[in-house]
C-alpha positions in Angstrom: 51.7 2.1 -6.0 55.0 2.6 -7.7 53.3 2.3 -11.1 50.9 5.2 -10.4 53.7 7.5 -9.2 55.9 6.7 -12.3 52.9 7.2 -14.6 52.4 10.7 -13.0 56.1 11.5 -13.3 55.9 10.5 -16.8 53.3 13.1 -17.4 55.5 15.8 -15.9 54.3 15.8 -12.3 56.6 15.9 -9.2 55.6 13.2 -6.7 56.6 14.7 -3.5 55.3 12.0 -1.2 53.3 8.7 -1.0 51.4 7.0 1.8 49.8 3.6 2.2 47.2 4.1 5.0 44.8 1.8 6.7 41.1 2.2 6.1 40.7 4.7 8.9 38.6 8.0 8.3 40.6 10.0 10.6 43.9 9.1 9.5 43.1 9.5 6.0 41.8 13.0 6.6 44.8 13.9 8.6 47.1 12.8 5.9 45.2 14.8 3.0 45.1 17.9 5.5 48.8 17.6 6.4 49.7 17.5 2.6 47.6 20.6 2.0 49.3 22.5 4.8 52.6 21.5 3.5 51.7 23.3 0.1 50.9 20.3 -2.0 48.9 21.3 -5.0 47.5 18.2 -6.1 46.7 14.9 -4.2 45.8 11.7 -6.0 44.1 9.1 -3.9 43.3 5.5 -4.9 41.4 3.2 -2.6 43.1 0.0 -2.1 40.2 -2.0 -0.8 37.8 -0.7 -3.7 34.3 0.4 -3.2 33.4 -1.4 -0.1 31.9 -0.4 3.3 35.5 -0.4 4.6 37.0 2.3 2.2 36.6 5.6 3.8 38.8 7.6 1.2 35.8 9.5 -0.3 34.3 10.4 3.1 37.7 11.5 4.4 38.4 13.6 1.3 34.9 15.3 1.7 35.9 16.1 5.2 39.4 17.5 4.1 38.3 19.9 1.5 37.1 23.4 1.4 35.5 23.5 -2.0 33.9 20.7 -4.0 34.2 20.7 -7.8 32.0 17.7 -9.0 33.7 15.7 -11.7 37.4 16.5 -10.6 
């Protein structure tokens, strides 16, 4: 995970927080909503388990957003 954060910082982004979460739909959604409420303007997610039935990151993201922009 440190490599991804360093890559973003190298591109000029400020990394305000990081989290490693279990594959829990509600927990992931809560984290995304919390960060949004804290004013984070960009949240980057990366599923650690890959695209498997256990990875709930895409579903949690859809539950947490107000407006979907396909391709972003």
